[in-house]
C-alpha positions in Angstrom: 14.6 91.8 116.9 13.3 88.2 117.3 15.3 85.9 119.5 15.6 82.1 119.5 16.8 81.9 123.1 14.8 79.7 125.3 15.0 78.3 128.8 16.5 74.8 129.2 13.7 72.3 130.0 15.6 69.1 130.0 16.3 66.7 132.9 18.2 68.2 135.8 19.0 67.0 139.2 20.4 68.5 142.4 24.2 68.0 142.2 24.5 66.7 145.7 21.9 64.1 145.0 23.7 63.1 141.9 27.0 62.9 143.8 25.2 60.6 146.4 24.0 58.3 143.6 27.5 58.4 142.1 29.0 57.2 145.4 26.5 54.4 145.6 27.5 53.1 142.2 31.1 52.7 143.3 30.6 49.9 145.9 28.2 48.1 143.5 30.9 48.3 140.9 33.5 46.9 143.3 31.1 44.1 144.5 30.2 42.9 140.9 33.9 43.3 139.9 35.0 40.5 142.3 32.5 38.0 141.0 34.0 36.1 138.1 30.8 34.9 136.3 30.0 36.4 132.9 26.7 38.1 133.8 28.2 39.9 136.7 31.2 40.9 134.6 28.8 42.5 132.1 27.0 44.3 134.9 30.3 45.5 136.3 31.3 46.8 132.9 28.1 48.7 132.6 28.4 50.1 136.1 32.0 51.2 135.3 30.8 53.0 132.2 28.0 54.7 134.1 30.3 55.7 136.9 32.8 57.3 134.5 30.1 59.0 132.3 28.4 60.6 135.4 31.5 62.7 136.0 30.6 64.8 132.9 27.1 65.7 134.2 28.1 68.0 137.0 28.0 71.7 136.7 27.6 74.8 138.9 26.4 78.3 138.1 27.0 81.5 140.0 24.7 84.6 139.7 24.8 86.3 136.3 26.2 83.2 134.6 24.6 81.0 132.0 25.2 77.8 130.0 24.1 77.2 126.4 23.1 73.6 126.4 23.8 71.8 123.1 23.0 68.1 122.5 25.0 66.7 119.5 24.8 70.1 117.7 21.2 70.9 118.6 20.5 73.8 120.8 18.4 72.7 123.8 18.1 76.0 125.7 20.0 78.2 128.1 20.5 77.2 131.7 20.5 80.2 134.1 19.5 78.8 137.5 22.2 79.2 140.0 23.5 76.4 142.1 25.0 72.9 141.8 23.3 70.5 139.3 23.7 67.2 137.5 22.3 67.1 133.9 22.6 64.8 130.9 26.4 64.2 130.6 26.2 64.1 126.8 25.1 67.8 126.7 27.8 70.3 125.7 27.5 73.0 128.4 29.0 76.2 127.0 29.5 78.6 129.8 28.9 82.3 129.4 29.1 85.4 131.6 26.1 87.8 131.8 27.9 90.3 133.9 28.6 93.9 132.8 32.1 94.5 131.3 34.0 97.7 130.7 35.7 98.5 127.4 38.0 101.5 127.0 38.4 102.1 123.3 41.7 103.8 122.4 41.3 107.2 120.6 41.1 106.8 116.8 41.6 109.4 114.1 38.5 110.4 112.2 37.3 113.4 110.1 34.5 115.5 111.6 31.7 117.0 109.5 33.9 119.9 108.4 36.7 117.6 107.4 39.1 118.3 110.2 41.1 115.3 111.5 40.4 114.7 115.1 41.2 112.1 117.8 38.2 110.6 119.6 37.9 107.8 122.1 35.1 106.3 124.1 34.4 104.1 127.2 31.4 101.8 127.3 29.7 99.3 129.5 28.3 96.2 127.8 26.9 92.8 128.6 25.4 89.7 127.0 21.6 89.9 126.5 20.8 87.0 124.2 22.9 83.8 124.6 21.7 82.1 121.5 22.7 85.0 119.2 26.0 85.4 121.0 26.9 81.7 120.6 25.4 80.9 117.2 24.8 84.1 115.2 28.5 85.2 115.1 31.6 83.0 114.8 32.5 83.4 118.5 33.6 79.8 119.0 36.2 79.9 116.2 37.4 83.3 117.4 37.7 82.1 121.0 39.6 78.9 120.1 42.0 80.6 117.7 42.6 83.4 120.3 43.3 80.9 123.1 44.9 77.8 121.5 48.7 77.7 121.5 50.1 74.3 121.3 48.0 71.3 122.5 44.2 72.1 122.3 43.5 69.4 124.8 45.1 71.5 127.6 42.4 74.2 127.4 40.5 74.3 130.7 36.9 75.3 131.1 37.8 78.6 132.8 40.2 79.5 130.0 37.7 78.6 127.4 35.1 80.9 129.0 37.7 83.7 129.2 38.7 83.2 125.6 35.0 83.2 124.5 34.3 86.5 126.4 37.5 88.0 125.0 36.2 87.1 121.5 33.0 88.9 122.3 34.9 91.9 123.6 36.9 92.0 120.4 33.7 92.0 118.4 32.3 94.9 120.5 35.6 96.8 120.0 35.5 96.6 116.2 31.8 97.6 116.1 32.4 100.4 118.5 35.1 101.8 116.3 32.7 101.7 113.3 29.9 103.4 115.3 32.3 106.0 116.7 33.4 106.9 113.1 29.8 107.2 112.0 28.7 109.5 114.8 31.9 111.6 114.7 31.5 112.2 111.0 28.0 113.7 111.4 29.1 116.7 113.6 31.7 119.4 113.7 34.4 119.4 116.4 33.1 122.7 117.9 31.0 125.8 117.1 34.1 127.9 116.1 33.9 126.4 112.7 32.4 128.6 110.0 30.2 125.8 108.6 29.3 124.3 112.0 25.5 124.4 112.7 23.6 123.1 115.7 25.1 120.3 117.8 28.8 119.8 118.0 31.0 117.0 119.4 32.3 119.4 122.2 28.9 120.8 123.1 26.7 117.8 122.4 27.3 116.1 125.7 24.5 113.7 126.6 22.9 113.9 123.1 26.0 112.7 121.4 26.4 109.9 123.9 22.8 108.8 123.5 23.3 108.7 119.7 26.5 106.7 120.1 24.8 104.3 122.4 21.9 103.9 119.9 24.2 103.2 117.0 26.2 100.7 119.1 23.0 98.8 120.1 21.9 98.6 116.5 25.2 97.1 115.5 25.5 94.7 118.5 21.9 93.5 118.4 22.7 90.8 115.9 25.3 89.4 118.3 23.0 89.4 121.4 24.9 92.1 123.2 23.6 95.2 124.8 25.4 98.5 125.6 24.4 99.8 129.0 26.3 103.1 128.7 28.6 104.7 126.2 30.5 108.0 126.7 33.1 109.9 124.7 36.1 110.2 127.1 38.7 111.7 124.7 38.3 114.5 122.1 41.1 116.5 120.6 42.4 117.8 117.2 44.9 115.5 115.5 48.5 116.5 116.1 49.1 117.8 112.6 46.5 120.6 113.0 46.4 121.0 116.8 48.9 123.9 116.8 47.0 125.8 114.1 43.6 125.2 115.7 45.0 126.4 119.1 46.1 129.7 117.5 42.7 130.0 115.9 41.0 129.5 119.2 43.3 132.0 120.8 42.5 134.5 118.1 38.8 133.9 118.4 39.0 134.4 122.2 41.0 137.6 121.8 38.4 139.0 119.3 35.6 138.1 121.7 37.4 139.8 124.6 38.0 142.9 122.5 34.4 143.1 121.5 33.4 143.1 125.2 36.1 145.7 126.1 35.0 148.1 123.3 31.3 147.6 124.2 32.0 148.4 127.8 34.3 151.4 126.9 31.7 153.0 124.7 29.1 152.6 127.4 31.4 154.2 130.0 32.2 157.2 127.6 28.5 157.7 126.9 27.8 157.7 130.7 30.7 160.1 131.4 29.5 162.6 128.7 25.9 162.3 130.0 27.0 163.0 133.6 29.1 166.0 132.7 26.3 167.5 130.7 23.6 166.7 133.2 25.4 168.0 136.3 26.8 171.0 134.4 30.3 170.3 135.6 32.0 171.6 132.5 30.8 172.8 129.1 32.4 171.0 126.1 32.1 171.9 122.5 32.0 169.2 119.8 35.8 169.3 119.3 36.6 168.9 123.0 34.0 166.1 123.2 35.7 164.3 120.3 39.1 164.6 122.0 37.7 163.4 125.3 36.0 160.4 123.7 39.3 159.6 121.9 41.4 159.8 125.1 38.9 157.7 127.1 38.7 155.0 124.5 42.5 154.8 124.4 42.7 154.5 128.2 39.9 152.0 128.5 40.8 149.8 125.5 44.6 149.7 126.0 46.3 146.5 126.9 48.6 148.4 129.3 48.0 151.1 131.9 47.9 154.5 130.3 50.6 157.0 131.3 48.8 160.4 131.8 50.4 163.6 130.6 49.4 166.6 132.8 49.2 170.0 131.1 50.3 172.5 133.7 49.9 175.5 131.4 52.5 178.1 130.6 54.6 180.5 132.7 54.5 184.3 131.9 57.7 186.1 132.5 
């Protein structure tokens, strides 16, 4: 997507040099202020205005910070050079953070592909990528001022304004992440135990689901100049109203799968036993005795509890 962000190319000066000039103006102001003639009074007034206006030109930037420079409503570029500088004091220097931020989205209730209500949450890492879009493509400034202002607006400090602006961005990311999470979750079943579930599921998808979620988030946040570095589903469960039923269903499915394995193994062991008895000629069994033996072995091998053997000791002849 095309961007209108550009580097700031206006006048800038080392902040310490500007501070030195600022200090030089002060004694000149004092000197002309004590002379009572009209020309020197005019010079003193001009120097006083210059001295006061120069205060607004200082700014400093730390790594991964930026300032959107606006001159009476016109965007002049983004200043990203770190250090202490003096620039045109009439520029509105809107400070932004380019550092990565975490967002833990609380689990929300959605319907999966099958229609089952589930709870799903995510954690993501995001950061600002395009300062122009972040500042001017969405209404972040109104959101920031309304979120922060309580009482007198003149009491808002620069640090608080930056925090409020970033909180407004975070709120935008949160709302869009909810929408993207609902969209992705609705395309897949919760797990592969569902009769209509095919292919990828939310439980088994892993990285593929996370990649799709990240892609959907980046598509939604591109208009705001934000980028998702990483997105992961960190909570997945059935909604409380069906959790107990689904738990019993999973338990039943597990029992059936276990029974299938037990029966398969028991049949294999009976077959092996009959083959060994016949091959080594230990005992000769007719079909009726083979059937009885198979029945007894299957009961012993497939039973949930240990079998209690009954020994036939024969009969006593008196």
